N, C-alpha and C positions, 0 to 999 in steps of 0.2 A: 554607636548609641543602644543603651540598655533597652530592654522592652519596657521598663518603667517610664523611662524618659521619653520614649516615643509615646506612649500612651499619654503621659502628662502633656505632650507636645499637641497631640491630636486634640485632648479635651480643651485644651486652650485656644486652639485655632476654631473647634466647634463655638466656643462661648464667645470669640470674637465676630464669627460668622452669624452666630444668633443675636447679639446684642446690635451688628449692622444691621440686620433684617428688621428687628424691632424699630430701630431709628428710622428706618426706609418706610416702614408701615404707618409709624407715627406721623412722618412728613406725608404720605399720601393720604392719611386720613384728615389730616389739617388743610390738606389741599381741597379735599371733598366737603368740608366742613365749609370753606371759603366758598365754594363754588355755588352751595346751597345758598349760604347767605347773600353773596353777592346776586343771586337770582331771584330774591325778595319772595319766593314763592310763588311769584307770578310767572305764566308759560302760555305761549300759544296750543291751545289744544286742537284745533281744528280749523279747517278754512274750505271754501269752495271757489277757486278760480274762476269756473262759470257763472257760478251766483254771486262773485265779488263782495264775499265776506270772508272775515278772519274773527274767529273767537279766540278770546283771553281770558284764563281763570286764575283767580286766587285762591291756591292750594294750601297757603300758608295760614299762621294762627293768628295774623294780625293785618289790619287793614293797610292798604298800600296807596298811596297819594300820586297818581300817576303823571302828574303835573311836569312840564317838561320831557317826558317820554316821547319815544316816536314810533312808528311802526314804517316798514317800507318796503318795498318790491326790490327785484335785482336792478331794474332801470332806474333806481332811488326816487321814485316818487314817494314823497315824504308826506306822513298823517301825523300832526300834533295834537296830543292828547289836550283836552280842554284844560284851563286853569281850575284849579281845585276839584278834578276828578277823582275819586277815591273808590277802589275796588275793595270791597269788602272781603273777609275771609269766608270762602267756601262760594263765593259768586263770580260770576262770568259776565263779560260784556262782549256783545258783536259788533265789530267795527264793519260798517258797509261803504261800500265806495259810492256809492250814490247820495241823492239828496235825501234831506230827511230831518226831523226833530229830534236832538239829542235826548237819551234819556238814562235812567240807571243802568240798564241792560243794555242799551243800543246807541252806538254812536255812528255818525255820519260825516264821511269825508266831503260831500257836496262836490263830487266829481260827474261833469255832466257826460264822461265817456269810461269805459272800463280801462282799467290799469293792470290787472293781474293777466299774466299770459297764462293762457289755457293749457298750454301743452305743458309746460314746465316752470314754475316759478318758485322763489322762496320768501317768504314773510319774514321780516327780521324786526323784534322788538327790541328798542334800545332805550335805557334808562336816561336820567335827565344828565348824566356825563358821558353820553354817546357810547357806553359798555352795552355789548350784546348778552340781553337777558335770556333770550329765548329765539329760534329759528324753527321755522315749519317749512317743509318738514325738516327735521333735525338734519344739521349738517354733520359730516364725519369729515376728520382731516385725513389727506392720504399720507404716503411714507415721506413726501416733500413739505409735510405741513401746510398744504392747501387745503380749501375745503372742497369736498365732494357731495353731490346732491344726493 
């Protein structure tokens, strides 16, 4: 093979690798966009297992209706957000385990006893279709695809 043919082959292979890389990068960016979109701009930002509360914030640009959404712990104690509860952009709501009167900034699970494990627990926020929107602390997948705390 002549040096010109070898050079042409290298240019062609480089172009194909570059094009494949762009395609993969576009797929990754599309996936990130979908994750952001599916997260609704809402996430768990803080929690106190000892004081029995979880704070959820809407960092998105649109109000989010949380009707049908749930919050749960590792033992699958499930809190259902009230019908018509809307979290405005830039606003936060604290979900308390105990008893109280719901407001725009504080919701109450009305449990008579603690549910959060003070040593280690995970709060999971799910949309009305059961898709995980946010977890606190954030969970990472290990090499087997299972979540680690």
